[in-house]
C-alpha positions in Angstrom: 56.4 4.9 -30.0 55.2 2.7 -27.1 54.8 5.8 -24.9 52.8 7.5 -27.6 50.5 4.4 -28.0 50.1 4.2 -24.2 49.1 7.9 -24.0 46.5 7.3 -26.8 45.1 4.3 -24.9 44.9 6.3 -21.7 43.3 9.2 -23.5 40.6 7.0 -25.0 40.0 5.3 -21.7 39.6 8.7 -20.1 37.2 9.8 -22.9 35.2 6.6 -22.5 34.9 7.0 -18.8 33.9 10.6 -19.1 31.3 9.7 -21.7 29.8 7.0 -19.4 29.7 9.5 -16.5 27.9 12.1 -18.7 25.4 9.4 -19.9 24.7 8.3 -16.4 24.2 11.9 -15.3 21.8 12.6 -18.2 19.9 9.4 -17.6 19.5 10.1 -13.9 18.4 13.7 -14.7 15.7 12.2 -16.8 14.7 9.8 -14.0 14.7 12.6 -11.4 12.7 15.1 -13.5 10.2 12.4 -14.5 9.6 11.1 -10.9 9.6 14.6 -9.4 7.0 15.7 -11.9 4.8 12.8 -10.9 5.4 13.5 -7.2 4.5 17.1 -7.6 1.5 16.6 -9.8 -1.6 18.4 -8.6 -4.8 16.3 -8.7 -7.9 18.6 -9.0 -10.4 16.0 -7.8 -14.0 16.5 -7.0 -14.3 15.4 -3.4 -17.5 13.5 -2.7 -19.9 14.7 -0.2 -20.4 12.1 2.5 -22.3 12.3 5.8 -20.0 10.9 8.4 -21.9 9.3 11.3 -20.9 9.5 14.9 -22.9 6.7 16.5 -21.2 3.8 18.3 -22.6 1.2 15.9 -21.0 2.9 13.0 -17.8 3.3 15.0 -17.6 -0.4 15.6 -18.3 -1.1 12.0 -15.5 1.3 11.1 -13.1 -0.5 13.5 -13.9 -3.8 11.7 -13.2 -2.3 8.3 -10.0 -0.6 9.6 -8.7 -3.9 11.0 -9.4 -5.8 7.8 -8.3 -3.1 5.3 -4.8 -2.9 6.7 -5.0 0.3 8.7 -3.8 -1.2 11.9 -1.3 -3.5 10.1 0.5 -0.3 8.8 -0.3 2.5 11.3 -0.4 0.4 14.4 -3.2 -0.8 16.7 -3.6 2.8 18.0 -3.0 4.4 14.5 -0.1 6.3 16.0 2.4 5.3 13.4 4.1 1.9 13.1 5.4 0.1 10.0 8.8 1.2 8.6 8.5 0.2 5.0 11.8 1.9 4.3 13.6 2.7 7.6 16.1 5.5 7.9 19.3 4.4 6.2 17.5 2.3 3.6 19.1 2.6 0.1 15.6 3.3 -1.3 14.8 6.2 1.0 12.8 6.7 4.2 9.1 5.7 4.4 7.4 5.1 7.7 3.6 4.7 8.2 2.7 8.1 9.9 0.7 8.9 13.0 -2.8 9.5 11.7 -4.3 10.6 15.0 -4.6 14.2 16.0 -1.8 13.9 18.6 1.6 15.5 18.4 3.3 14.4 15.2 -0.1 13.4 13.8 -2.6 15.0 11.4 -5.5 17.4 11.5 -7.9 16.2 8.9 -11.4 17.4 8.1 -14.0 15.0 6.8 -13.2 16.3 3.3 -9.5 15.6 3.8 -10.2 12.0 4.8 -12.5 11.4 1.8 -9.9 13.0 -0.5 -7.1 10.7 0.8 -9.1 7.5 1.0 -11.1 7.9 -2.3 -8.4 9.6 -4.4 -5.0 9.0 -2.7 -4.5 12.7 -2.6 -3.3 14.8 0.3 -4.4 18.3 1.5 -1.9 19.8 -1.0 -3.5 18.1 -3.9 -0.6 15.7 -4.4 -0.5 12.0 -4.3 0.2 10.5 -0.8 3.1 8.1 -0.7 2.6 4.3 -0.7 -0.7 4.4 1.1 -2.9 1.8 -0.5 -5.8 4.2 -1.2 -6.4 2.3 -4.5 -7.3 -0.7 -2.5 -10.0 1.0 -0.4 -11.2 3.7 -2.8 -14.0 1.4 -4.0 -15.6 1.0 -0.5 -19.3 1.6 -0.5 -20.4 5.0 0.7 -21.7 3.4 3.9 -18.5 1.6 4.7 -16.3 4.6 3.8 -18.3 6.8 6.1 -18.0 4.3 8.9 -14.3 3.9 8.4 -13.8 7.7 8.6 -16.0 7.8 11.7 -13.6 5.4 13.4 -10.3 6.9 12.4 -11.2 10.5 13.1 -12.3 9.6 16.6 -9.2 7.8 17.8 -7.5 9.1 21.0 -4.6 11.4 20.2 -1.2 9.7 20.2 2.0 11.7 20.5 4.5 10.2 18.0 6.5 11.8 15.3 7.9 9.5 12.7 10.9 10.2 10.5 10.3 12.5 7.5 9.7 10.7 4.2 12.4 10.7 1.6 13.1 9.0 -1.8 16.7 8.3 -2.7 18.2 7.7 -6.2 17.7 4.0 -6.2 14.1 4.4 -5.1 13.5 7.0 -7.8 14.8 4.5 -10.4 12.4 1.9 -9.2 9.5 4.3 -9.4 10.6 5.4 -12.9 10.6 1.8 -14.0 7.2 1.2 -12.3 8.8 -1.4 -10.0 7.8 0.5 -6.8 4.2 1.8 -6.5 5.0 5.0 -4.6 2.0 7.1 -5.9 -1.4 5.5 -5.4 -3.2 8.5 -7.0 -1.9 7.3 -10.3 -3.8 4.0 -10.0 -7.3 5.4 -9.1 -10.2 6.4 -11.4 -10.9 9.8 -10.0 -14.2 10.0 -11.8 -15.6 6.7 -10.5 -19.0 6.5 -8.8 -19.5 4.4 -5.7 -22.6 2.4 -4.5 -24.2 3.3 -1.2 -24.2 -0.2 0.2 -22.7 -3.6 -0.4 -24.7 -6.5 1.0 -22.5 -9.2 2.6 -22.9 -12.6 1.1 -20.8 -15.8 0.8 -20.1 -15.3 -2.9 -17.0 -14.9 -5.0 -18.2 -11.4 -5.9 -18.3 -10.3 -2.2 -15.0 -12.1 -1.7 -13.5 -10.0 -4.6 -14.7 -6.8 -2.9 -13.0 -7.8 0.4 -9.8 -9.2 -1.2 -8.6 -6.0 -2.7 -6.7 -5.5 0.5 -4.5 -8.5 -0.4 -3.4 -6.9 -3.7 -0.9 -4.6 -2.0 1.4 -7.5 -1.2 0.2 -10.4 -3.3 -0.3 -8.3 -6.5 -3.4 -7.6 -8.5 -3.5 -11.1 -9.9 -2.9 -12.6 -6.4 0.1 -14.6 -7.8 2.6 -13.1 -5.3 6.1 -12.1 -6.3 9.6 -11.2 -4.9 10.1 -9.7 -1.4 8.7 -6.2 -1.0 11.9 -5.1 0.7 15.5 -6.1 1.6 15.5 -9.2 3.8 11.8 -9.7 3.5 10.1 -13.0 2.5 8.9 -13.9 -1.0 5.3 -13.1 -1.4 3.3 -16.3 -2.0 0.8 -17.1 -4.7 -2.7 -17.1 -3.0 -4.7 -17.8 -6.2 -6.2 -21.2 -7.1 -2.8 -22.3 -8.5 -1.0 -21.7 -5.2 -1.2 -23.4 -1.8 -4.6 -21.8 -1.1 -6.0 -23.7 -4.0 -5.2 -27.0 -2.2 -6.6 -26.0 1.1 -10.1 -26.8 2.3 -12.3 -24.0 3.3 -11.9 -24.7 7.0 -8.2 -24.9 6.7 -8.1 -21.5 5.0 -10.1 -20.1 7.9 -7.8 -21.7 10.4 -4.7 -20.1 8.7 -6.3 -16.7 8.8 -7.2 -17.1 12.4 -4.0 -18.6 13.8 -1.3 -18.1 11.1 -0.7 -21.8 11.1 -0.7 -23.6 7.7 -2.2 -27.1 7.2 1.4 -28.4 6.9 2.2 -27.1 10.3 4.4 -24.2 9.2 3.8 -20.7 10.7 3.1 -17.8 8.4 5.7 -15.0 8.2 5.2 -12.0 10.5 5.0 -10.0 7.3 1.5 -11.4 6.9 -0.7 -9.3 9.2 -3.2 -12.0 10.1 -3.1 -11.0 13.7 -4.8 -7.7 12.9 -7.6 -9.3 10.8 -11.0 -9.7 12.4 -12.8 -11.2 9.4 -16.0 -13.1 10.3 -16.3 -16.7 9.1 -18.7 -15.8 6.4 -16.3 -13.1 5.1 -13.4 -15.6 5.0 -15.7 -18.1 3.2 -16.4 -15.4 0.6 -12.7 -14.6 0.2 -11.9 -18.3 -0.1 -14.6 -18.7 -2.8 -13.1 -15.8 -4.7 -9.5 -16.9 -4.5 -10.5 -20.4 -5.7 -11.7 -19.0 -8.9 -8.6 -16.9 -9.6 -6.8 -19.2 -12.0 
């Protein structure tokens, strides 16, 4: 009788385990199909016509924009590929900022390709690029967008091939749960219209225009959050309710210039302050904006 009871227990344990395995397989199949459909989605966007200048003044303006919009912080000072957001072997997948010059391992982009990627977050195949913060720069004025493209398209060719991108099951689950913003094209209004020029001013409004670059790490409400990757630092709150709210204007400028906080602590290397070339008036505008973010 005991043997019979034991066999029944083992049978039910086996059935329970098999049921759990089947449920896990079904759930992951849902996750896989959902995320793959999003990855493979074709965006039939109307690519804006922009006249891209080629003069040196526009080139230098484009350099300034590239430095402060995170291009160098991700793709490297020479744009030849740099940051490993998910290095090979990561449990989430592989994602390394690519070489965006026209050297070996780089890209061959026309002006239209650049506009499509920067305005819409969409690649030459019509699919969303991965993790590139196009949604943080898509709103640039036509003048600044044209200057930025002038700069990036005229970089010297760099020969560098980065590892091929890959998303693993854990990464897919995070994308499915909207915990990992892999596809920027999903966050962009593809019918938006853009102004020809933004006049710089020391105002919260201009600071808001500049501060979209901060959202990729510090979140859209600038409140910060958990580390962006394994082993990374927690992302600080830079709104009025965080440390920035207690800093004076000149202290904020010093932090952005040197990486040294008023309390003497050094910012984490995860903060790309070394790549920023904001002018004092631009930092004052950002400071004014962050101080009104409650």
